[in-house]
N, C-alpha and C positions, 0 to 999 in steps of 0.2 A: 673434520679434524684431519690434520696433515699426518701422514705416516712418516716415521723416522727411519732412516737408513743407518745401518751399522757397517762400517768398512774396516776390515782387518788387514793389517799389513805385516807380512812376515819378513823379518830381517835375519840373515844367517848369523848364528852365534859362533864366534871364533875362539871361545875359551874351551877349557877342558870340560867334557861331558860328565855329569854326575849321574851315578846309578843309584836310585833310591830303592831300598829294600824295606820290607815291612816285617817287623819282628813278630813272631808268634808268642802269644801271651803264655805266662808261666802255667796258668790253670789248664790251658789246652795241652801243653806239653806234658804236664803231670797226668792228666786224665788219660791221654793216649798211651802213655807209658804203662799206667796201671792196667788198662784194658789189654795191651799186648802181653804183659806179664801174666795176667789171668788166663789168657788164651793158651800161652805156652805151657803154663802149669797144668792146666786141664788136659792138654794133648799129651804131655809127657806122662802124666799119671795114668791116663787111659792106655797108652802104649805099654807101660809097665804091667798093668793089670792083664792085658792080653798076653804078654810074654809069660807071666806067671801062670795063667790058665793053660797055655800051651805046654809049659813044662810039667804041670800037674797031669795033663792028658798023656804026655809021653812017659811020665813016671820018673823023670830026671830030678832027683832030690838035690844034687849039687847045684844045678842051674837055678832051681827054685830058691835055694837059700841065698845065692848071690843076688838074684833079682829082688828078693824080699828085703835085703839090706838097703838097696837103693830105694825101694818103695816106702820104707819106714820114714824117710825124710819127707814124704808127701802127706802122710797121715798124722804126723806128729803135731800136736797143738799145745 
């Protein structure tokens, strides 16, 4: 059986070059946004808990009440 040869010839394109971009699907955008929101929420909540614990150890009641007001937004359901 005879082998076939394939010959490619490249011709320069003189028109405007198009740049193709691929859109990210809505589901991937949404899930990544939800994951980032959850990570930020947990980090902020943990930092407020640490600040509250430090203010309790220092005995600073005014600082504790101001941090507690911020913290209430994180535990409200």
